[in-house]
N, C-alpha and C positions, 0 to 999 in steps of 0.2 A: 498899443494897448497900455493901459495903466500898469504901474508896478504891481506884480502879484496876479495880474489877470490870467497869465498862463497857468497858474495853479488851478484854475477853474475851467480851462479849455480841455476838451477831450480830443484825442488824436483824430478820431474819425469825424469830428466836426471841423477840424482845421486842415486836414489833407485827405486826399482820396487814397485810402490804403491800398487799393489795387495798383494805382500808379506808383506808390511808394515801393511796393514789392517788385514791380517790373523794373524800376530804376536800380534797386538793390541787386537784382539778378544780373545786371549788366556790369557790375563792379566786381572784379576778381578778388578784391581785398575783403569783401564782406563774408563773414563766417557766422555760423550758428552753432549753438550747443544746447543740450537739454540735460536735466538732472537725472534722467534715466533713459534707457533705450525706449524708443517709441514703438508701441504695439497696440493692439485692439483694446487692451485693458488700461493703458496709460495715456493714450492720445487725448482724452477729454480733460485730463487733470494736469498734464505736463505742458509747460509753456516754453517757447523758444527764447533764447537770449542771443542777441546779435552783437557783433564787434567787427570793426575793421582791423585787420592784422597786417603788419609789414610782410613783404615777400619771404623773409627769412624765417617766419613763423607759420607759413602755410603748411597745412597738414594733408597727408594722403591716407589717413586712417579710414576705418569703416564708416558707413553712413549711419544716420540716427536710428534707422529702423532695423539695423542688423543686430543680432543678439550679441555680437562681440563688441558693440559700441561701448566705450568706457564713458560713464557719466561725466558731464562737464568738459569734454574735450571738443575742440573746435573742428568743424567740418565746413568746407567751402559751401556757401549757400547754394550755388548752382549744382554741386555734386549732391548735396543733401536732397535737393528737389528731384534731380534726374534719377536717383536710385531709391527714392522713397518707395516703400513696400507697395506693390500692386494691389495687395489685399486691403490696403488702407486708402486706395484710390490713386496710387502713383503720384505723378506730378500734380494732378488736380487735387488729390487728397492733401498733399503738402501745402498747396496754396490755401485750401480751405482751413487747414490747421493754423497756419500763420495768420491769415486774415481774421479768424475768430479770436486769436490772441490779441490782435491790435484793435479790436472793436468791442465796445461795451453795448450789449443789446439790452432792451428793456427788462427782460427777465433777470439779468445779472444786476442791473442798476437798482431794481426795486425789490427783488426777492432773494436770490441766492448770495449776492454780495452787496455791500453798500458800494456806491460808486467810488468813494475814496479808497476803500480797501483794494479794489482791483487796480485802480490807477497807481497807487503808491506802492503796493506790495507785489503785484503781479504783472504790471505792464512791462513788456520787454523794451519798449522805447525808453521808459524812465530808467530801467536798469542799464541800458546802453549808455545813456548820458552820464550816469553815475560812475560807470566803469572807465570812462574816458578821462576822468580828472586825474 
């Protein structure tokens, strides 16, 4: 791609986000955090952030949907998925939440967000790449 072309490429147009999630779930180093505990009132507006952590930083704290979850603390991606609140759909609900965060749908692109806003400010993948520097 020409220099700068990736600034205009959307994640869901360049990779299959379902495959990306399945690959991430196979990696024990991949962790996720959220800015608030995930529940019925926060799931639609809270986005996940992902990071690969070294083994000495692995956490065994509460899951993202537990009331005792401390905002912005890292949880193993597999654990977060396995213990995601059944009232929010359990592991399937976790997958739907993550996939929605990684995808720009037409309503977001043209009505509720400008595409640039979601990609630059809300995209967990962009945030992941920025936190690794």
